[in-house]
N, C-alpha and C positions, 0 to 999 in steps of 0.2 A: 156496133159504134158505142154503147157500152164501155165492153174491157177496153178498145182502144182509148176514149176518156180517160180508163182510170189507170191504163199505160200511161200517156204523155205525163198524166200527172204525175205521177211516179215517178218518170223522167225530170221534173222539172224539182221536186222535191229534194233529189237527189244534187239537182245543181244548184240547185239554192245551198246547198251545204258543205257542197267544192268549190263556191264562192268564199264561205262564213272562214273552209277551212284555209283557201289561199292570203285572206286578208288575214288570218289570227302569224299565219307563217311569217307573213311578209313584215309585220313587227313583233313579229320576235328577230326576225336578221336584223333590220333598223338596229332593233334596239339591245343587236352584238347577245341575246339569250343565245343563236343555235350562230354557230356556224358555219359558215357554208363551202368551207373545205372538206369538210364529213363529206365523206359519196355519197350517202346518201340519203343525208339535207340536203344537198343539191340537187338529186335524181328528182322527189316530190318538191322542193318548189319548182323548175324546172317542166312536170309533170302538171302541176298546178297553176303553174302561170301558159303556157299554151295551150289548159283546156279553158281558161276564163278571161283571158287575152283576148280572142276575138269576139267575146260582149261585151266588152271592158271598155277597150279605144274607142268604138263608134260614141262611148257618155262624153266620154274622157275631152272630145275636141270638139264637144258640145257645151259641156259648163266650162264657168270661169274659170280660172286656177286662184284658189283659194291656199297660198303658198305650202305649207307644209305636207296638208290635210288632204286627203283623197277620199269624197262621199260617193265613188264610184262605183265600190262594192253596194251601199248602203239601196242609190237610186234601180240600182240592175237588180237587188234584192225586191223592193218595192213594184218594180214595173213586172217581176215574175210571179208574185203574188196577185198580182192585179188577174197577168193573163190566169192561173188556176184558179182564182176562186170566184172574179167575178163572170169572166169570158168561158171559162170549163165549166165549173158548176154550175153556176149563175144563169148562163142564159145555152149554153149547149144541153148541156145534160137533163135538162126538164123539159127539151124540144124533142130530143131521141128518147124518153121516158115512154115507156105506151100509160097512156091513161087508165086511173083503178078503174076498174067493172065494180060496178054496186048489188 
C-alpha cells in the first residue's frame, strides 16, 4: 500500500507542474510572447489545455468572474496540495504504515 501512495503522490506532483506550465504558457500566449501559429507551440498549448481543462472547468463554473483574472489554476493547485499533504501523507500513510517495534 505504501508504494501505491508514493506513486499517487508522484502523479499529483507531476500534475501540479503541468498546471503551472499550462498557466505560464497561457500568459505567454495572451501577451504575444509566443505565437500559436508556430506548430510546436500550438501542439504544446493544445496538449496542456486538454490535460488541465477537465480539472479546471468545474472550478471555473463555481468561482465568480473576476474580469480577466483566472484564479482556477491556483485553486486547483491548493486542492492538490491538500490531497497530497493532508489526505495521503497525513492521514492515509500513517494508517497503513506498520507500528514501530521496540
